[in-house]
C-alpha positions as CSV (number, residue, x, y, z in Angstrom):
1,M,15.7,77.8,121.7
2,S,16.7,80.2,124.8
3,V,19.0,79.7,127.8
4,P,17.9,81.6,131.0
5,M,21.8,82.8,131.5
6,P,21.1,84.4,135.1
7,E,19.5,81.4,136.5
8,L,22.4,79.3,135.2
9,I,25.0,81.5,136.2
10,A,23.4,81.3,139.7
11,L,24.1,77.7,139.7
12,I,27.8,77.5,139.4
13,G,28.7,78.7,142.8
14,P,26.5,75.8,144.8
15,M,28.1,73.7,141.9
16,I,31.7,74.7,143.1
17,V,30.8,73.6,146.4
18,F,29.0,70.4,145.9
19,A,32.2,69.2,143.4
20,F,34.5,69.7,146.0
21,S,32.2,68.1,148.8
22,M,32.2,65.1,146.5
23,T,35.7,64.9,145.9
24,A,37.9,66.4,148.6
25,T,36.3,64.0,151.3
26,P,37.6,60.5,151.8
27,G,36.5,57.8,149.5
28,P,38.0,55.2,147.3
29,N,39.9,57.3,145.0
30,N,41.2,59.1,147.6
31,M,42.5,56.5,149.6
32,M,44.4,55.2,146.5
33,L,45.4,58.1,145.3
34,T,46.9,58.9,148.6
35,A,48.7,55.3,148.5
36,S,49.6,55.7,145.2
37,G,51.7,59.2,146.4
38,A,53.4,57.4,148.9
39,N,54.8,54.6,147.0
40,Y,55.1,56.1,143.3
41,G,55.5,60.0,143.7
42,F,53.6,62.9,142.7
43,L,54.5,62.8,138.5
44,R,53.6,59.4,138.7
45,T,50.1,59.4,139.9
46,L,49.2,62.3,137.9
47,P,47.5,59.8,134.8
48,H,45.4,58.2,138.2
49,M,44.4,61.9,139.1
50,L,43.5,63.0,135.4
51,G,41.8,59.4,134.7
52,I,40.1,59.7,137.7
53,S,38.7,63.4,136.4
54,M,37.5,62.3,133.0
55,G,36.1,59.3,133.8
56,V,33.7,61.2,136.6
57,M,33.0,63.1,133.9
58,V,32.2,60.8,131.2
59,L,30.1,59.2,133.5
60,M,27.7,62.6,134.6
61,G,27.6,62.7,130.6
62,A,26.4,59.2,130.4
63,V,23.8,59.5,133.3
64,A,22.5,62.9,131.8
65,L,22.2,61.0,128.7
66,G,19.8,58.6,130.4
67,L,22.1,56.4,132.1
68,G,20.7,57.0,135.6
69,A,17.2,56.1,134.2
70,L,17.8,53.0,134.0
71,F,18.3,52.4,137.9
72,E,14.6,54.0,138.3
73,Q,13.4,51.3,136.1
74,W,15.2,48.5,137.2
75,P,16.7,48.5,140.9
76,P,18.3,45.6,140.7
77,L,20.8,46.9,138.8
78,Q,22.2,49.4,141.1
79,Q,22.5,47.0,143.0
80,G,24.2,44.4,141.4
81,L,26.4,47.3,140.3
82,K,27.0,48.3,144.0
83,V,28.2,44.5,144.6
84,A,30.2,44.1,141.9
85,G,32.1,47.7,142.5
86,S,32.6,46.6,146.2
87,V,34.2,43.2,144.9
88,Y,36.8,44.9,142.9
89,L,37.6,47.5,145.6
90,L,38.5,45.1,148.1
91,W,40.8,43.3,145.6
92,L,42.4,46.9,145.1
93,A,42.4,47.2,148.6
94,Y,44.0,44.0,149.0
95,K,46.8,45.0,146.3
96,I,47.6,48.1,148.1
97,A,47.8,46.4,151.7
98,T,49.8,43.3,150.5
99,A,52.3,45.7,148.4
100,P,55.9,45.0,149.3
101,P,58.2,48.7,150.3
102,P,59.5,50.0,147.1
103,D,63.0,48.9,148.2
104,Q,61.8,45.3,147.7
105,R,59.9,45.0,144.3
106,G,61.1,42.6,142.3
107,P,61.2,42.9,138.6
108,G,58.6,40.6,137.6
109,E,56.0,42.4,140.1
110,D,53.3,44.8,138.9
111,A,55.3,48.4,140.6
112,R,53.9,50.9,138.7
113,P,50.6,53.2,139.8
114,M,46.7,53.0,138.2
115,T,46.7,54.1,134.5
116,F,44.9,56.7,133.2
117,W,42.2,54.5,131.2
118,Q,42.0,51.8,134.8
119,A,41.8,54.9,136.8
120,A,38.8,56.6,134.4
121,A,37.4,52.8,133.4
122,F,37.4,52.2,137.2
123,Q,34.4,55.2,137.8
124,F,32.1,52.7,136.9
125,A,32.4,50.8,139.3
126,N,33.3,53.1,141.7
127,P,29.6,53.2,144.2
128,K,30.6,56.8,145.2
129,A,31.1,58.0,141.2
130,W,27.9,56.9,140.6
131,V,26.5,59.1,143.9
132,M,28.1,62.2,142.6
133,A,27.2,61.4,139.1
134,I,23.4,60.8,139.7
135,S,23.2,63.5,142.2
136,G,25.2,66.1,140.5
137,I,23.0,65.6,137.0
138,A,19.5,65.5,139.6
139,S,20.4,68.9,141.5
140,F,21.8,70.6,139.1
141,T,20.1,70.2,135.5
142,L,17.9,72.8,134.8
143,S,14.6,71.7,132.9
144,G,13.5,72.4,129.4
145,D,15.7,73.8,126.4
146,A,18.4,74.6,129.2
147,F,18.7,71.1,130.3
148,L,21.8,70.7,128.2
149,A,23.8,73.7,129.1
150,S,23.1,73.2,132.5
151,A,24.4,69.5,132.3
152,V,27.6,70.6,130.6
153,A,28.2,73.2,132.9
154,I,28.2,70.7,136.0
155,I,30.1,68.2,134.1
156,L,32.9,71.1,133.6
157,V,32.5,72.5,137.4
158,M,33.0,68.9,138.4
159,G,36.4,68.1,135.8
160,L,37.9,71.6,136.9
161,I,37.7,71.4,140.7
162,S,37.9,67.7,141.2
163,L,41.4,67.3,139.8
164,P,42.8,70.4,142.5
165,S,41.2,68.6,145.3
166,I,42.2,64.8,144.4
167,S,45.8,66.5,143.9
168,L,45.8,67.3,147.5
169,W,45.1,63.4,148.7
170,A,48.1,62.3,146.1
171,G,50.5,65.2,147.7
172,F,49.7,64.1,150.7
173,G,50.7,60.7,150.1
174,V,54.1,61.8,149.4
175,A,54.3,63.8,152.1
176,V,54.0,60.3,154.1
177,G,55.9,58.8,151.9
178,R,59.2,60.8,152.9
179,L,58.8,60.4,156.4
180,M,59.1,56.3,155.7
181,K,62.3,55.1,156.8
182,T,62.4,51.6,157.1
183,R,60.7,48.3,155.0
184,R,58.3,48.4,158.6
185,H,57.2,51.7,157.9
186,W,56.1,51.0,154.4
187,R,54.4,47.7,155.5
188,V,52.0,49.5,158.0
189,F,51.5,52.0,155.9
190,N,50.7,50.2,153.2
191,A,48.6,47.6,155.2
192,V,47.1,50.9,156.5
193,M,46.0,52.6,153.4
194,G,44.4,49.0,152.5
195,L,42.0,48.7,155.7
196,L,41.1,52.0,154.9
197,T,40.0,51.4,151.0
198,A,38.3,48.5,152.3
199,A,35.9,50.3,155.1
200,C,35.2,52.7,152.2
201,V,32.7,49.3,151.3
202,L,30.8,49.8,154.3
203,M,29.9,53.5,153.5
204,I,28.9,51.6,150.1
205,L,26.8,49.1,150.6
206,S,25.2,50.9,154.2
């Protein structure tokens, strides 16, 4: 069993470009991270970011092990996942849009960012994450004995590139949060971020 290292190494550059373009562009994860960064700060949003990176890597591993083949055999399964993911995303968008300003959150309110495990689990309901996983595995894995090594390579590259990429959105949210001076500013910001998150459903179902 031999792995063609020159061919595998040649894929690293395109893998990095793919990972950056997939994780740095707007999508449900990045909209939620912007809102979280503004409302909770960068450090409290860090588990959310780590959960996204780990969730995407696990999802890609599952696709590489054959989960993606199920979609080819049963297309309604993929459509059902799209619908379920879209409904859940709309609920999250509603929660973001209706979140009160930080100084108006009572002790009984769920005033905390998404946890590591919640963010990781969300990737299995996030249609954009499925697109990343399926297209990444399909585009960058080699055939034969090199399949496993190339699958591990694209999964690791995705994990390494996604964290700094998505952290830019959380950092942007922190910067925006510092500009919020009134409760009205917060309400408008949260409403806009909720609408942008909900708008991702149009991209998902198109």
